C-alpha positions in Angstrom: -5.0 12.5 -7.3 -2.9 14.8 -5.1 -2.8 18.0 -7.0 -5.4 20.1 -5.2 -4.4 19.5 -1.6 -1.6 20.6 0.7 -1.9 17.5 2.8 -3.0 13.9 2.0 -3.8 10.8 4.1 -1.7 7.6 3.7 -4.0 4.7 2.9 -2.0 2.3 5.0 -1.2 4.2 8.2 -4.0 6.7 8.1 -1.7 9.7 9.0 -2.0 13.1 7.3 1.2 14.4 5.6 2.2 17.3 3.4 1.7 16.1 -0.2 5.5 15.9 -0.8 5.6 13.0 1.7 2.9 11.0 -0.2 3.5 8.8 -3.2 0.7 7.9 -5.7 1.7 4.2 -5.4 0.6 1.5 -7.8 -0.9 -1.5 -6.1 0.0 -3.8 -8.9 3.5 -2.9 -9.9 3.8 -0.7 -13.0 6.3 -3.2 -14.5 3.8 -6.0 -14.2 0.7 -4.0 -15.2 -0.8 -3.5 -18.6 -1.0 0.0 -19.9 -4.7 0.0 -19.1 -4.0 -1.2 -15.5 -1.3 1.5 -15.0 -3.9 4.2 -15.9 -6.7 2.8 -13.6 -7.2 4.9 -10.5 -8.3 1.7 -8.7 -4.6 0.5 -9.1 -3.3 3.6 -7.2 -3.3 4.4 -3.6 -1.7 7.2 -1.5 1.2 5.8 0.5 3.6 7.7 2.7 7.3 7.9 2.2 7.9 7.4 5.9 7.8 3.7 5.6 4.4 2.5 4.2 5.3 2.7 0.6 8.5 0.7 0.9 7.0 -1.9 3.3 4.1 -2.5 0.8 6.4 -2.4 -2.3 8.7 -5.1 -0.9 5.9 -7.3 0.5 6.5 -6.8 4.2 2.9 -5.7 4.5 -0.1 -6.5 2.4 -3.8 -5.8 2.3 -6.3 -8.6 3.1 -9.4 -9.4 1.2 -11.3 -7.6 4.0 -9.3 -4.3 3.4 -7.0 -4.5 6.4 -3.2 -4.3 6.7 -1.5 -7.6 7.5 2.2 -8.4 8.1 3.9 -11.0 6.0 6.3 -13.6 7.1 9.1 -11.8 5.4 9.5 -9.5 8.3 10.7 -12.3 10.6 14.2 -11.9 9.1 14.4 -8.2 10.0 13.4 -7.2 13.6 13.2 -3.4 12.7 11.0 -4.1 9.7 8.7 -6.4 11.7 8.4 -3.7 14.4 7.4 -1.1 11.8 5.0 -3.4 10.0 3.4 -4.6 13.3 2.4 -0.9 14.0 0.3 -1.0 10.9 -1.3 -4.5 11.4 -5.1 -4.4 11.5 -5.4 -0.8 10.1 -8.4 -0.4 7.8 -7.0 0.6 4.4 -8.3 4.0 3.2 -10.1 3.8 -0.1 -10.4 0.0 -0.1 -13.1 -1.1 -2.5 -14.2 -3.9 -4.8 -12.4 -2.2 -7.6 -9.1 -2.2 -5.8 -9.5 -5.7 -4.4 -8.1 -7.5 -7.5 -5.0 -5.4 -7.4 -4.5 -6.1 -3.7 -5.0 -9.8 -4.4 -2.4 -9.6 -7.2 0.1 -8.0 -4.7 -0.6 -10.7 -2.0 -0.1 -13.5 -4.5 2.8 -12.1 -6.5 4.9 -10.0 -4.1 4.2 -11.4 -0.7 4.4 -15.1 -1.5 
């Protein structure tokens, strides 16, 4: 996914970073996914290590069924996390598709709730 580029774009914030600052992040957690799901490219998105990957991983942000970043209620407990998440709210998610939608729905229903 990232091997042939020097830079890559984070799917959540839309910023370009050197590849070493991008993680090939699983949308449905590896620990919860079947072997087949772990290998599906539609379950992987590029997420930056400057906040997006961790905010998504811990459910502070999620992707709506229209392919946009939304902030979860979890951020209310942490003003700094809310501020970081609010900067992403409404962003169109790079690479959002009907193939990724079920994985984002899993994340909304399993991690955010």
